[in-house]
N, C-alpha and C positions, 0 to 999 in steps of 0.2 A: 504494500498500500504506499503511496507515496502522499509526501502531504503539500503543498503547495501554499505558502506562509507567504504570504506580501508584510514585509517588513513596515511598519508605521516610520514615518519619516522622520517621528521625533519620538523616541521610546521612549521619555523622560515625563511625556504628559500625565502617566495616571502616577508617578512618585509623588510622593509627602512628606516634608518632613518631620519626623516625631520626635519626641525628645523626652527623655526620663530625666526631671531637673531634683536636685536636693542641694541643702549645703550642710558642711563637714565642716567639724571643728579640728584641726590638727593637735591641740592639747587633749581631747577623749575619743571614747568612742561615741559620740553623740551626734545624730546628725536630723534633717531634717527634709522631706518631700513628698511627694505625691500622696503618697500611702498615708503619713503623718493630717494631710492635709485636707484629702477625701475623709476621713477620721471625727475630724474636728467639726467639720462644715456637713457631716452626718449630726453629730451630737446636736449640733447647734437646729437642725430641724425637727429631730427628734427628742431632745430633753429626754434623753435617754441612754447611757452603756449600751447596753441589754440589748437594747430595739436595734442602736447603731452597729451592732457584731452582728444582729441576723440581720440586715440591712445587704453589709456586705461582706456577709460571710467568710467573718472568722471570727477564732474563739475569742471570749470574755478575756482570757489571761492575756493572749497576743494585740487585743487594745490596750487592754491596760499598762501591759510592757511598753507600748508606742504612747501613749500620756505621757507614763512615768519619764522615758529618754528625752521625749520632746521636753518637756517641763526641765529637767536638768540641764539639757543643750542651750534653753534659750534663757534660762535662768529667773525663770519667771511663772504663776502658775494659770494656765490655761483654761482649763474645767476647774468649778465648782461643783464639790460631790457630798450628795446625801445618800446615807443608806435605806436599804429597804425597810419591811415590817409592814405594820398597819397603814401607812401612809404612802407607801412604795417609791420607793429611792428614786432621785433624778438626778442629771447630768447638765448643768450650764456652762457656758462659757463664761469665763470672766470679763468687764469692759477689754482689758486689755486681751486677753485671747480673740477676742472678738474685731480688734483695729489689727493684731497680727494675721488674723486670717484675712482680713479686708488687702492690707498690705501685701503680703506675700500672694494673694490672687491678682492685684496689679502686677508684681514682679513679674509670675508666669506668665501672664499672658502680652508684657513686655517683650521676654524674653522668645515667645515661640514668634509674634510678630517680625523680631529682627530674626530668627533662623529663618521663616518662609522668605523674606524680602534678601537675604543671602544665598536660598536657595535661587528664589527669581534669577539674580545679577549672573550665577555662578554655572548653575545646574542646570535649569528650565528649558532652556533651547540648544542646551549643549545638541553639538553633532555627533553621534557615537562613527560618523562615518568620516571625520577630520582624520588627513592622514597630520601624524606629529612628524614633524624631522629630527 
């Protein structure tokens, strides 16, 4: 069987830049990236660490460990937590936690925009048939 494949003039048109972005410390094992960002955004929406874990499909232990790591890394409290019981527990972002998520969201968006601009500038219309000297 023979396949007649016509090469697209611009094979890069279906490619899009994707980034994994995180902040890390040279002095410790702490980091803050997309996973912790999603965790905090979901806590903000659900007001519950348990509900957040269910939504994100992660264990309570992993979520708790990620929260502690992020707070140690940033050196401030991100989430106010109250234990369950008759009134049921809840988790809410602190004012500083909300401000951090807002700032990180803007930072993340600008980095994505810069990556897309660089892709358009250098790769989007790259001619794969170009001869190199």
